[in-house]
N, C-alpha and C positions, 0 to 999 in steps of 0.2 A: 218597478223599473221595467221599461219596455225591452223586449227581446228582439224587436225589429231593428235591423241594421240598414245603413244607407251607404251606397257607393255610386257616386254620380258618373263614374267612368263606365259603368255597366249599361247594356241596352235597357235593362229594367233596373231602375235605381235602388229599389228597396228589396230586402230579403227577410223572410220569416219562416222558420221551421223548414228550410230547404226549398221553399217556393219563392220565386222572384216576382216583383210587382212593378208596374209602371208608376211613376210619381204623378201627383196631381199637376205639378208644374209641366211635366212632359206633355200631358194632354192639353193643357191650356196653351202651350206653345204651338201645338198643331192648330188650334183654333185661331190664334192670332197671326200665325205665319211668321213670327219673329224668332230669331235664334235665341235671343234673350228676351223673354216676355216682359221683363221688368225694367227695361231701359238700358242706359249706359253703364259702363263699368263703375263710374263714380256713383251713380244712383244705386247700384247693387251694393257697393261698399257702405254707402250711407244707410241703406236698409238693414244691412247686417249689423252695423254698429248700434243703430237705434233699437233694433229688435232685442239685442243683448241687454241694453239699458232698460228697455220696457219690461223684460222678464225680471230683471233685478228689482226694479221699482215696484212692480206688483207684489213680488215676494216680500219685499221690505215692508210695504203697506200692511201685508197680512201678518207681519211679525216674524217672518222667517229670515234668518241672517244668511248672508252670502257675500262673496267678494264682489265689490263694486267694479264693473267693467270700465275699461278706458273709453273715452269718448273724445274725438278730436274737437278743437275749438269751433270748426265749421259746423259741426253737428249739434253742439250744445244748445243753440236756440230752439231746436225741436223739443227739447225736454220739458219746456214749460207746458206745451200742449199735452204731453204725457201726464204731467202732474195735475193739470186741470181736469183731464178726463178721470184720473184716479179719484180726485176729490168729488167729482160729480157721480161717478158710477159706483164707488165704494166696492171694488171687486174683492171677492173672497175666492181665491183660485182653487180649482179642482185639478186641472192639468195645465202645465205650462210647457209648450214645445215638446210634447210627447209624441213619438212616432206611433202610427197605428195603420192597420190594413182595413180594406173595405169590408163592410158587413153584408154587401150585396153579392149573392151567389153568382159566379160566372163573370164578375166584373173585377178584373185583377188590377187594383191600384192601391196605393198607400200614400201617406203624406205626413207632414209635421205641422199641424195647426198651431197658431200662436198661443191661444188661451181659451180654456173652458173655465168659466167662473160664474158664480152667483153675483149678479150686479143689480143696481137700481136702474130700471128701464121703464119709462113711462109711468113713474111714480110707484112702481111695484118691484119687489125683488124677484128676478127671474134668472134661470140658468141660461147663459149666453155663450155662443161660440164667437169669439172675437178674432178678426183677422186685421192685423196692423198694416197700414200702408203709409209710405212717405212720399208717394207721387200723386199724380192726378187720377181721379176716378175713371175707370173704364169697365166695359162689359165683362172682360175676363175676370176681374175681381169678384163680381157677382157669381159667376160660374164656379170659381175656385172655392168660395166659402160654402156653396151648396154641396160640392163634392166632399169637402172636409166633413160636412154634417153626416155623411154616410160612412165615416170611419168608426171603427170599434171604440166605444167609450164616448165619442163625441156626438153620437146620435141621440143623446139625452137632452141636448140643447133645445130650449123652448124658443129662442130667438137667435137669428144669425145677424151679426153686426160687423160692418166694415168700419174700422176706425182710421180716419185719415189724420195724420199729424204733420203739421208744417211749421214754418218759422212764425206764422201768425196765429197759431193755436191748433185746435182740433175740431173735427166735425165727424159725426157718425151717420151712417146710412144703414137702416134696417132692411135686410134683404128678404124678400118673399120667395118662397119656394116656387120654382117654375118648371113644369114638365118639359118645356122647350129647351131650357138651359140644360137640364139633366140629359135629354136626348142628344144634345150637341156634344156634351162631355163624353157620353158613351160612344158616339160616332168617332170622336177623336181617339179614344182607346182602340176602336176597331181599325182605324188608320195605322196606329202604331203597331198593332199586331200584324197587319197586312205588310207593312214595311219590313218587319222582322222576318217574315216568312218568305220573302222574295229571294 
């Protein structure tokens, strides 16, 4: 069980052992310039609902019982894409939505990745960090999953995968590590620190 806590009302959203950390989403919001990097309030609610169902479905596939979350009728069509991905990837979960802090010295951030699992990827079983999305692909998603890969416990991932689920099914994008994306993320953290110190 993670000892990392989260409070979105704080200037640094996460805390662990008396130290506070910026969230991955805070840095991504600096890069996108949007107050809510993930779209409208309706889109955020859809994402929250489907993420809860995704975690339950992956756990259920692995034989772990849990309470099935509620899902509105509007969001139910997304679930076929989740089930199709599970049938294809055959995920064996290692961590599901577990909070973690950065393993990079001097880079104060934390986050809650969606899933670390052994999956079928390219015909082989690999450890993957999977970030679930219910909207359209954008560059911020690529940067986000690379930042998650630098969190404690998630750095063992062999592949980084963006999983897009929509009413018409799913698609995956394998993200290659990019020094430019990592530099942009670190710059965003520096901007957050600068704002905090003014």
